[in-house]
TIVOZA-309330 format. One record per residue (C-alpha): residue in one letter; x negated, y, z negated. Coordinates in steps of 0.1 Angstrom, whole numbers, padded with zeros to 4 digits. Layout:
<recs>
{rec 'a' {X Y Z}}
...
</recs>
This chain:
<recs>
{rec 'm' {-0001 -0003 0105}}
{rec 'a' {-0006 0021 0082}}
{rec 't' {0026 0027 0056}}
{rec 't' {0042 0063 0066}}
{rec 't' {0051 0083 0037}}
{rec 'n' {0078 0108 0045}}
{rec 't' {0068 0146 0041}}
{rec 'a' {0090 0177 0043}}
{rec 'r' {0066 0186 0074}}
{rec 'a' {0071 0155 0089}}
{rec 'g' {0109 0156 0078}}
{rec 'l' {0109 0119 0074}}
{rec 'a' {0135 0108 0048}}
{rec 'h' {0121 0070 0043}}
{rec 't' {0086 0055 0035}}
{rec 'f' {0080 0030 0064}}
{rec 'l' {0063 -0006 0062}}
{rec 's' {0053 -0026 0092}}
{rec 'p' {0063 -0061 0094}}
{rec 'e' {0029 -0072 0076}}
{rec 'e' {0033 -0047 0047}}
{rec 'v' {0066 -0059 0041}}
{rec 'a' {0054 -0104 0048}}
{rec 'a' {0030 -0094 0017}}
{rec 'm' {0052 -0079 -0007}}
{rec 'l' {0078 -0105 -0003}}
{rec 'p' {0069 -0143 -0020}}
{rec 'g' {0072 -0166 0009}}
{rec 'v' {0085 -0137 0033}}
{rec 't' {0061 -0143 0063}}
{rec 'k' {0055 -0120 0093}}
{rec 'g' {0073 -0156 0112}}
{rec 'k' {0101 -0150 0093}}
{rec 'l' {0109 -0115 0093}}
{rec 'a' {0109 -0119 0130}}
{rec 'm' {0137 -0144 0136}}
{rec 'w' {0164 -0128 0110}}
{rec 'r' {0154 -0105 0129}}
{rec 'y' {0166 -0122 0160}}
{rec 'e' {0194 -0140 0145}}
{rec 'g' {0209 -0105 0129}}
{rec 'k' {0199 -0117 0088}}
{rec 'g' {0173 -0103 0064}}
{rec 'p' {0168 -0064 0061}}
{rec 'r' {0177 -0029 0075}}
{rec 'y' {0148 -0024 0106}}
{rec 'r' {0143 0003 0134}}
{rec 'k' {0124 -0003 0168}}
{rec 'l' {0097 0022 0177}}
{rec 'g' {0094 0017 0212}}
{rec 'r' {0074 -0014 0204}}
{rec 't' {0075 -0014 0166}}
{rec 'i' {0090 -0027 0143}}
{rec 'v' {0091 -0004 0103}}
{rec 'y' {0114 -0012 0075}}
{rec 'a' {0127 0015 0053}}
{rec 'l' {0116 0009 0019}}
{rec 'd' {0147 0020 -0005}}
{rec 'e' {0166 -0002 0022}}
{rec 'l' {0143 -0029 0021}}
{rec 'e' {0145 -0030 -0017}}
{rec 'd' {0182 -0026 -0013}}
{rec 'w' {0184 -0055 0001}}
{rec 'v' {0163 -0070 -0024}}
{rec 'e' {0184 -0060 -0051}}
{rec 'a' {0212 -0072 -0031}}
{rec 's' {0203 -0108 -0031}}
{rec 't' {0203 -0108 -0069}}
{rec 'r' {0217 -0143 -0083}}
{rec 't' {0223 -0159 -0115}}
{rec 'g' {0229 -0192 -0107}}
{rec 't' {0229 -0212 -0078}}
{rec 's' {0264 -0223 -0072}}
{rec 'e' {0275 -0186 -0061}}
{rec 'a' {0278 -0179 -0025}}
{rec 'v' {0253 -0172 -0002}}
</recs>
């Protein structure tokens, strides 16, 4: 699935990524891990459009930033 970018004509507020694109962007994250996170209710927010799963790039970036830690003893 190609990345869908926002345009005024389409009226989309987000740039969307497929699970394949997300997995390619995040080290150690696979399509399978994303699927497990969706099943468990963990991981980044996503949308299901029919049978197609997409992630909003800005929400993915927010999720990654929210996982920032300064030490291993911090509560998760």
